[in-house]
Phi, psi and omega in degrees: 000329181291324183290329177297316187293324179288325181280337174286322181286333178279340175251112179292148180282170181293323174293327176293320174293323176298318180298315178300317178296315179306311177300317180294310183294327174293323174293316184296319188283323185288325175288327175299317183278348180275343182282137185271153182282153176275347181305305178306317180296319183293317185292318177295324173297320189288312180291334169299311177307310184293318173299313177300324179287325182290318176302305185303313182295319181294317182296320177300312177298318179295324183276346182244084188282144178268114181289140171281163178300313169215164180289338178243056186301328179293316178298317187289331174290329177291324182273012186292331177309314179301325178293322176298324175288329176294317180296324180292323174299311184298322185298324175301333177246020184312316184299331189270337188254137180203159171231133184221149179245134179246120191285329183287318173276350184055054181222153174256118180254128179249125182242133178231140177293136181241128177250124182298328180294332178266162180294163179289144180297137165235155184164210185206156180243125181249117172269106196253115173261102188298328182282343181220109185295323185287357179264357182298149177222143175239134189230140177288137178288107181237087186269151178290184179283341180271359182085023189236143177221131179248136186238131177290123180247014177297334185258013175276142175292143180296153174125198185277129172235148177253123176258118184248117179248125175239134181211157177239134175224123183053045182055030167238134195261149182223161178205135178225134179232120179224153182271144175219127181258124175257118186287165177297155173288137178272131175270000000 
């Protein structure tokens, strides 16, 4: 009889097995419902990274100002028609006017046509550096009798410069704008 009791104890009944399955499934579903979904965390993380990125970009942009071409750019645009007229006058004499850079002497040579019968030209030379507004320089036009002026470029930073020459002869205005690339100094 004891052996019969052991055999019945060792084999659980169907109702006992059903109870165990119910407890296990209840435990599994309670664990499943207690686990948090990843979607809310992902959405919050995405927007956090986006906001940090925007704030970083605005901070970067505010610390690196973009220089305007000139401080009075609107007034300069209004006066541009006069500039077009000066360019047309210069095109008629384009072969005689030039700007050249000499690597050996590290100088810029500006040549302007001079007519002895007319008054000597007066005007200015602007050395314009597009990448840095504070490097711009303006030099008075002081030509030799042959219409040449040499500018020392040893103290100019290497890179692109625009040489803008504006001059007046007998109340007629002229303008020339040429690019010059100053190479790095060879040591």
